[in-house]
C-alpha positions in Angstrom: -1.8 -11.1 -62.3 1.2 -12.8 -64.2 5.2 -11.5 -64.4 6.2 -9.6 -67.4 8.6 -11.5 -69.2 11.7 -9.2 -68.0 10.6 -9.8 -64.4 10.1 -13.4 -64.9 13.5 -14.1 -66.3 15.7 -12.0 -64.8 18.9 -14.0 -62.8 18.5 -15.3 -59.4 22.1 -16.7 -59.7 25.2 -16.4 -61.5 25.0 -20.0 -63.3 21.4 -17.7 -64.6 23.4 -14.8 -66.0 23.2 -14.7 -69.8 26.8 -12.9 -71.5 29.8 -11.6 -70.3 30.9 -15.3 -69.6 35.0 -13.8 -68.4 33.6 -10.7 -66.2 30.8 -13.2 -64.1 33.8 -16.3 -63.9 36.2 -13.5 -62.5 33.1 -12.0 -59.6 32.5 -15.5 -59.4 36.4 -16.7 -58.1 35.9 -13.4 -56.4 33.0 -13.6 -54.5 34.1 -17.4 -53.2 38.2 -17.1 -52.7 39.6 -18.0 -49.0 40.9 -14.0 -48.6 36.8 -13.0 -48.9 35.3 -10.6 -51.8 36.4 -7.5 -52.8 36.1 -4.7 -50.1 34.2 -2.7 -52.9 33.1 -3.5 -56.5 32.4 -2.0 -59.5 29.9 -3.0 -62.3 30.1 -0.6 -65.6 28.1 -1.1 -68.5 25.4 0.3 -70.3 21.9 0.5 -68.9 19.9 -3.1 -69.4 23.0 -4.7 -69.0 21.9 -6.3 -65.9 24.0 -4.4 -63.2 21.6 -4.0 -60.5 20.4 -7.8 -61.1 23.8 -8.8 -60.7 24.5 -6.5 -57.3 21.2 -8.6 -55.8 22.9 -11.7 -56.9 26.1 -10.9 -55.4 23.6 -10.1 -52.1 22.4 -13.8 -52.7 26.3 -15.4 -53.1 27.4 -13.5 -50.1 24.6 -14.7 -48.3 23.5 -11.5 -46.9 20.0 -10.8 -45.3 17.7 -8.2 -46.4 18.3 -6.5 -43.2 21.9 -6.4 -43.8 21.3 -5.3 -47.5 21.3 -0.8 -48.0 20.7 0.7 -51.9 21.1 3.3 -52.3 19.8 4.9 -55.9 22.1 8.3 -55.9 19.8 10.2 -58.3 18.2 11.0 -55.1 20.8 10.9 -52.8 24.1 12.1 -54.4 25.2 14.7 -51.3 27.6 13.8 -48.5 25.5 13.5 -46.1 24.4 10.2 -47.7 28.3 9.1 -47.3 28.0 10.2 -44.2 24.8 8.2 -42.8 26.5 5.1 -44.5 29.6 5.8 -42.6 27.4 5.9 -39.2 25.7 3.0 -40.4 28.9 0.4 -41.2 30.2 0.7 -38.1 27.6 -1.4 -36.6 27.4 -5.0 -37.1 25.0 -7.2 -39.6 21.9 -7.3 -37.5 21.9 -11.1 -38.9 24.3 -12.6 -40.8 27.7 -12.3 -40.6 28.0 -9.4 -43.7 26.5 -6.1 -44.6 26.3 -4.7 -48.0 25.8 -0.9 -49.0 24.5 -1.1 -52.7 25.1 2.6 -54.6 23.3 2.7 -58.4 24.0 5.4 -61.0 27.4 6.8 -58.8 28.8 8.6 -61.3 25.9 10.9 -59.7 26.8 11.6 -56.7 28.6 15.1 -56.4 32.2 15.2 -56.3 32.4 15.9 -51.8 30.6 12.7 -51.7 32.6 11.0 -54.1 35.5 12.0 -51.9 33.8 11.1 -48.5 33.4 7.4 -50.6 37.1 7.3 -51.4 37.9 7.3 -47.8 35.3 5.3 -46.4 36.8 2.5 -49.5 40.2 3.4 -47.8 39.3 2.8 -43.9 36.8 0.6 -44.0 34.7 0.0 -40.6 35.4 -3.9 -40.9 35.9 -7.3 -42.7 32.4 -7.6 -42.3 31.3 -4.9 -44.9 31.2 -4.6 -48.7 30.2 -2.1 -51.3 29.1 -2.8 -54.6 28.8 0.4 -56.8 26.9 0.7 -60.3 27.0 3.0 -63.2 26.7 3.9 -66.5 29.2 6.4 -66.6 32.6 5.7 -64.8 34.8 8.2 -66.5 32.6 10.3 -64.5 33.9 9.2 -61.6 37.5 10.8 -59.5 39.9 8.4 -60.8 41.1 7.6 -57.1 37.4 6.4 -56.3 38.0 3.7 -59.3 41.2 2.6 -58.2 39.7 1.3 -55.0 37.5 -0.7 -56.7 37.6 -4.0 -58.1 35.9 -3.6 -61.3 33.3 -5.4 -63.4 32.9 -4.9 -66.9 29.3 -5.5 -68.3 28.5 -5.4 -72.0 25.6 -5.7 -74.7 25.2 -9.6 -76.0 26.6 -9.9 -79.4 23.9 -10.6 -81.8 24.1 -14.4 -82.0 23.9 -14.3 -77.8 20.3 -12.0 -78.2 18.9 -14.2 -80.9 19.5 -17.2 -78.6 18.4 -15.4 -75.9 15.7 -14.6 -77.1 14.8 -18.0 -78.5 15.4 -19.5 -75.0 12.4 -17.9 -73.4 10.2 -18.4 -76.1 10.3 -21.8 -76.1 10.1 -21.5 -72.3 6.9 -20.0 -73.3 5.6 -21.9 -75.5 5.2 -19.6 -78.4 7.2 -19.4 -81.9 8.3 -16.4 -83.5 9.7 -16.5 -87.1 13.5 -16.5 -87.3 12.7 -13.1 -89.2 11.0 -11.3 -86.7 13.9 -12.7 -84.3 16.2 -10.8 -86.4 14.9 -7.6 -86.4 14.2 -7.8 -82.5 18.0 -8.5 -82.3 18.9 -5.4 -84.4 16.2 -3.4 -82.3 17.7 -3.5 -79.1 21.0 -3.5 -79.4 22.6 -6.4 -77.1 20.3 -4.8 -73.9 18.9 -8.1 -72.7 15.8 -6.1 -70.8 15.0 -4.1 -73.7 14.5 -7.1 -75.4 12.3 -8.8 -73.4 10.5 -5.9 -73.0 9.5 -5.8 -76.8 9.1 -9.7 -76.5 7.1 -9.2 -73.4 4.7 -7.0 -75.9 4.6 -9.5 -78.9 3.7 -12.8 -77.4 -0.3 -12.9 -78.4 0.2 -11.7 -81.6 -0.4 -14.3 -84.2 -0.4 -12.8 -87.9 3.8 -13.1 -88.8 3.9 -10.1 -90.3 1.6 -8.0 -87.8 4.5 -9.5 -85.5 8.0 -8.1 -88.2 5.8 -4.4 -88.2 5.8 -4.0 -84.3 9.4 -5.4 -84.5 10.0 -2.7 -87.0 8.3 0.0 -85.2 9.6 -0.5 -81.7 12.9 2.1 -82.7 12.6 5.5 -81.4 11.2 7.6 -84.2 13.5 5.7 -86.3 12.0 7.5 -89.3 13.4 11.0 -87.8 16.3 9.6 -85.7 17.7 8.2 -89.2 16.8 11.7 -90.6 18.5 13.7 -88.0 21.7 10.8 -88.8 22.0 12.3 -91.8 21.2 16.0 -91.9 24.3 15.8 -89.3 26.7 13.6 -91.5 25.7 15.6 -94.3 27.1 18.6 -91.9 22.8 20.6 -92.5 22.8 23.5 -91.2 21.8 23.7 -87.6 18.3 25.5 -88.7 17.0 22.0 -90.1 18.8 19.8 -87.4 16.5 22.1 -85.1 13.7 21.2 -87.1 13.7 17.6 -86.7 14.8 17.7 -83.1 11.2 18.9 -82.7 10.0 16.3 -84.0 12.2 13.7 -81.9 12.2 15.9 -78.2 9.3 13.5 -76.7 11.2 10.8 -77.5 13.8 8.8 -75.0 17.6 10.9 -75.7 19.7 8.0 -74.6 18.3 5.3 -77.3 18.5 8.2 -80.2 22.6 8.9 -78.9 22.8 5.2 -79.5 21.1 4.7 -83.1 23.6 7.8 -83.5 26.1 6.1 -83.2 25.2 2.8 -84.5 24.2 5.0 -87.7 27.6 7.2 -87.8 29.9 3.3 -86.9 27.9 1.6 -89.7 29.0 5.1 -92.0 33.0 4.4 -90.8 33.4 0.7 -91.1 31.1 0.8 -94.9 27.5 -1.0 -94.1 24.5 0.7 -94.7 21.2 0.6 -93.6 18.0 1.4 -95.2 14.3 1.1 -94.5 11.8 1.8 -97.3 8.4 3.3 -97.2 7.2 -0.9 -96.3 8.7 -0.8 -93.4 11.8 -3.9 -94.9 15.8 -2.8 -93.9 18.1 -3.8 -96.7 21.5 -3.9 -95.8 24.2 -2.8 -97.9 28.3 -3.2 -97.6 31.0 -1.4 -99.2 35.4 -0.6 -98.3 35.6 1.1 -95.3 36.9 4.3 -95.8 37.9 7.5 -93.8 34.8 9.7 -93.0 36.5 12.0 -90.5 32.4 13.6 -90.3 31.2 10.7 -88.2 34.3 10.4 -86.4 33.6 13.6 -85.3 29.3 13.0 -84.3 30.8 9.9 -82.4 32.6 12.0 -79.9 30.3 13.9 -79.8 28.1 11.1 -78.8 30.1 8.7 -76.8 28.7 9.7 -73.2 25.6 8.3 -71.9 22.8 10.8 -72.2 21.1 9.1 -69.1 21.6 12.4 -67.1 21.6 15.0 -69.4 18.6 14.0 -71.2 17.5 16.3 -74.2 19.7 18.9 -73.4 22.4 16.7 -73.9 21.2 15.1 -77.3 20.2 19.1 -78.4 23.9 20.7 -77.4 25.4 17.0 -78.9 24.2 18.1 -81.8 24.5 21.6 -82.2 27.8 21.1 -80.8 28.2 19.0 -84.5 26.6 21.9 -87.0 28.9 24.2 -85.8 32.2 21.6 -86.4 29.8 20.4 -90.0 30.5 24.3 -90.9 33.6 24.7 -90.4 34.4 22.4 -92.7 
């Protein structure tokens, strides 16, 4: 069974990583410096930008054996007992190589007690041969003192040009050609997230009709029309009863994707760009002079934090608060 594109083209080395050049270059220097790698490294950025992939690359770059690599999903192991277990385990020497690496994915989900225990662990690590990698989509939820103990590596979504180049490179390796208009639409839909771009691309390879390809790309967004209706309702200050009805139609969809679309819509409202979709699915873009739009700014503030953890509840609450703000105007 052939691998799907996100797995097939997952970077194996730092040289393979596409985008975030400054961060990758800095990480490369830090991993191979004479003084040794940082004890604690914090990878942060939106989901799908390669945090887990880079953590695995750090393991490879440091020559760490699988038996000396420990990965924790803090959605399931988020309490102080997890950190106590790590503290005890880290006190033993590596089984095979010269180093041990502990990776905490979505570390912002650690409880307050666990974060404090982690802080003490980083302040007095058991050995110079022990390294920690923390990854998160929400660094603001980490204790400031914990973040201060880490060397920070920000990861951002790809620019539209970078995303297009990435997709074209994969298509070339797959010996497939897509029209430029299809690639542009994929780029617009995935908002700079490489994993989503490859997932969408993987679902489209094998389709021969150009119009069908374009339609598939245009229909990729989560409840596109309903989300646009939601954005319009929020920015126009419609009553909660009306907004709640729209939410009923998109409640089953991914709240985090909807959040990003709302942010994009409100950002465009501030800078003077509008994107509309007609009944045939065609996108038209219009530009005008930027102007003050406190309503859009207020909604951006309500939607700026990830719904990864809160999910549907976070989306509903942000919309409800936006409606309360609209009622005051």
